[in-house]
C-alpha positions as CSV (number, residue, x, y, z in Angstrom):
1,M,-14.4,13.6,-14.2
2,S,-14.1,12.9,-10.5
3,K,-12.2,9.9,-9.1
4,K,-14.2,7.0,-7.8
5,I,-13.7,5.0,-4.7
6,S,-15.0,1.4,-4.4
7,K,-17.5,1.4,-1.6
8,K,-15.7,-1.6,-0.2
9,V,-12.6,0.5,0.1
10,L,-13.6,2.8,2.8
11,N,-10.6,0.8,3.2
12,L,-9.1,4.0,1.9
13,I,-8.5,4.4,5.6
14,G,-7.2,0.9,5.9
15,L,-5.2,0.1,2.9
16,G,-2.4,2.3,4.1
17,I,-3.7,5.1,6.3
18,D,-3.9,5.2,10.0
19,F,-4.5,7.6,12.9
20,K,-1.7,9.5,14.6
21,S,-3.6,9.9,17.8
22,D,-3.7,7.3,20.5
23,I,-7.4,6.5,20.6
24,T,-9.7,3.8,21.8
25,E,-11.3,1.3,19.4
26,G,-14.7,3.0,19.8
27,Q,-13.2,6.4,19.0
28,E,-11.4,4.9,16.0
29,K,-14.5,3.4,14.6
30,S,-16.4,6.7,15.0
31,W,-13.5,8.7,13.4
32,K,-13.3,6.3,10.5
33,I,-17.0,6.6,9.7
34,K,-16.7,10.4,9.8
35,R,-13.6,10.4,7.6
36,E,-15.2,8.0,5.1
37,K,-18.1,10.4,4.7
38,E,-15.9,13.4,4.2
39,I,-13.7,11.5,1.7
40,M,-16.7,10.3,-0.3
41,K,-18.2,13.8,-0.5
42,K,-14.9,15.2,-1.7
43,V,-14.4,12.5,-4.3
44,N,-17.9,12.7,-5.6
45,G,-17.5,16.4,-6.1
46,T,-20.0,17.6,-3.5
47,N,-17.3,19.1,-1.4
48,K,-15.1,20.7,-4.0
49,D,-14.3,24.0,-2.2
50,Q,-13.6,22.4,1.2
51,E,-10.1,21.1,2.1
52,I,-10.4,18.1,4.4
53,K,-8.2,18.4,7.5
54,T,-6.0,15.4,7.9
55,D,-3.7,16.2,10.8
56,D,-4.7,13.0,12.5
57,L,-3.9,10.7,9.6
58,Y,-0.6,9.2,8.4
59,C,0.6,6.7,5.7
60,I,1.5,3.3,7.3
61,V,4.0,2.6,4.6
62,C,6.3,5.5,5.4
63,G,4.7,7.5,8.2
64,A,4.3,10.7,6.1
65,N,1.2,12.9,6.1
66,V,-1.7,11.9,3.9
67,N,-3.3,14.3,1.5
68,I,-6.9,13.2,1.4
69,N,-7.7,15.9,-1.2
70,N,-5.7,14.0,-3.8
71,L,-5.9,10.6,-2.1
72,S,-2.1,10.1,-1.8
73,C,0.8,10.1,0.6
74,E,3.0,13.2,0.6
75,G,6.1,11.1,1.3
76,C,6.4,7.8,-0.6
77,G,3.6,8.7,-3.0
78,M,1.2,5.8,-2.2
79,E,-2.2,6.2,-3.8
80,F,-5.0,5.1,-1.6
81,N,-7.8,4.9,-4.2
82,M,-7.5,1.1,-4.7
83,D,-10.0,-1.7,-5.0
84,E,-9.6,-4.4,-2.4
85,K,-9.1,-7.1,-5.1
86,E,-6.1,-5.3,-6.5
87,A,-4.7,-4.5,-3.0
88,R,-4.9,-8.2,-2.2
89,H,-2.6,-9.0,-5.1
90,M,-0.3,-6.1,-4.4
91,I,0.3,-7.5,-0.9
92,S,0.9,-11.0,-2.4
93,L,3.7,-9.5,-4.5
94,M,5.1,-7.8,-1.4
95,I,5.2,-11.3,0.2
96,G,6.8,-12.7,-2.9
97,M,9.5,-10.0,-2.8
98,S,10.3,-10.9,0.8
99,W,10.7,-14.5,-0.3
100,S,12.8,-13.8,-3.4
101,D,16.1,-14.6,-1.8
102,G,14.7,-18.0,-0.6
103,V,14.5,-17.0,3.0
104,L,11.9,-15.0,5.1
105,D,13.6,-13.6,8.1
106,E,11.8,-12.5,11.3
107,A,11.9,-8.8,10.5
108,E,10.3,-9.4,7.1
109,K,7.7,-11.8,8.5
110,S,6.8,-9.4,11.4
111,C,6.5,-6.5,8.9
112,L,4.2,-8.5,6.6
113,I,1.9,-9.8,9.4
114,E,1.7,-6.4,11.0
115,Y,0.6,-4.8,7.7
116,I,-2.0,-7.5,7.0
117,D,-3.4,-7.1,10.5
118,K,-3.5,-3.4,10.2
119,I,-5.3,-3.0,6.9
120,D,-9.0,-2.9,6.6
121,I,-9.9,-5.8,4.4
122,S,-12.2,-8.8,4.9
123,S,-11.2,-11.5,7.4
124,G,-11.2,-14.1,4.6
125,T,-8.7,-12.1,2.6
126,K,-6.5,-11.6,5.6
127,S,-6.5,-15.3,6.3
128,R,-5.4,-16.1,2.7
129,L,-2.7,-13.5,2.8
130,K,-1.3,-14.9,6.1
131,K,-1.1,-18.3,4.6
132,E,0.8,-16.8,1.7
133,V,3.4,-15.4,4.2
134,N,4.5,-19.0,4.6
135,T,3.8,-20.2,1.0
136,P,4.2,-17.3,-1.5
137,R,2.4,-17.4,-4.9
138,I,4.1,-17.4,-8.3
139,L,4.9,-13.9,-9.6
140,K,3.1,-14.1,-12.9
141,N,-0.1,-15.4,-11.2
142,I,-0.1,-12.4,-9.0
143,V,0.7,-9.6,-11.5
144,R,-2.0,-10.7,-14.0
145,W,-4.6,-9.4,-11.6
146,I,-3.0,-6.0,-11.1
147,K,-4.5,-3.8,-13.8
148,T,-5.1,-0.2,-13.0
149,P,-2.2,2.4,-13.2
150,Q,-2.4,3.4,-9.5
151,A,-2.4,-0.3,-8.4
152,K,0.7,-0.9,-10.6
153,R,2.5,2.1,-9.1
154,N,1.5,1.1,-5.6
155,T,2.7,-2.5,-6.2
156,L,6.2,-1.2,-7.1
157,R,6.2,1.1,-4.0
158,M,5.2,-1.8,-1.7
159,A,7.7,-4.2,-3.3
160,T,10.5,-1.6,-2.9
161,A,9.6,-1.0,0.7
162,S,9.6,-4.8,1.3
163,A,13.1,-5.1,-0.2
164,M,14.4,-2.2,1.8
165,V,13.4,-3.9,5.1
166,S,15.7,-6.7,4.2
167,K,18.5,-4.4,2.8
168,W,18.1,-5.3,-0.9
169,D,20.1,-8.1,-2.6
170,E,20.6,-9.3,-6.1
171,K,17.7,-11.7,-6.1
172,E,15.4,-9.0,-4.9
173,Y,16.5,-6.7,-7.7
174,S,15.9,-9.5,-10.2
175,Y,12.4,-10.1,-8.7
176,L,11.6,-6.4,-9.0
177,E,12.8,-6.2,-12.6
178,E,10.7,-9.2,-13.5
179,A,7.7,-7.6,-11.8
180,K,8.2,-4.4,-13.7
181,K,8.1,-6.3,-17.0
182,L,5.0,-8.3,-16.1
183,L,3.2,-5.1,-14.9
184,D,3.9,-3.7,-18.4
185,M,4.6,-0.2,-17.1
186,D,6.5,2.5,-18.9
187,S,10.1,1.8,-17.9
188,K,10.9,5.5,-17.0
189,E,7.7,5.8,-14.9
190,A,8.5,2.6,-13.1
191,D,12.0,3.6,-12.3
192,N,10.8,7.0,-11.0
193,V,8.3,5.4,-8.7
194,I,11.0,3.1,-7.3
195,K,13.5,5.9,-6.9
196,K,11.1,8.2,-5.1
197,T,10.1,5.4,-2.7
198,E,13.8,4.5,-2.0
199,E,14.7,8.2,-1.5
200,Y,12.0,8.7,1.0
201,L,12.4,5.5,3.0
202,K,16.2,5.4,3.1
203,P,16.6,7.8,6.1
204,L,13.6,6.2,7.9
205,L,15.2,2.7,7.6
206,G,18.7,3.9,8.3
207,C,19.9,2.8,4.9
């Protein structure tokens, strides 16, 4: 059974993938349309024997190469086959993680705004998320909307990355532990996802 991508999530290039090359907006739009068509062919099984070249793509979470053939990052493991609705709540949790110590510093705020600006989601969703940067939602009201296995794993990856930007503290660990419980993931799987994300990002963040 082939994987399915929400047609809204041509966002696949947008929820976490960007171009390495320095290109104009016009070129970027043209490249995105081309990549989206290639990806949809691959995922729908009409392009099974052809590897999609992705030298010009990278993961905006960690900067590693993106393997479009299995829809994931070769570094931190982010899985890009996510529906926009789940991605929206994943980002809400990332915001909540940044606020878990009661303070949002400039580095955290800048990181959140940059990510929201970069991803390819509707302007209305971007506007709501930017409001949340100043007024985060309650954790249990976020997690209840995150239901698919890949969205749960991605949520832990993004929460971990957020915490690492601000150098982890006890409150952030507590917030992540609560998120793990509410996401109802297998404990071993959850810990492995967090560990892999930490291991890959540590040298990049100078931890």
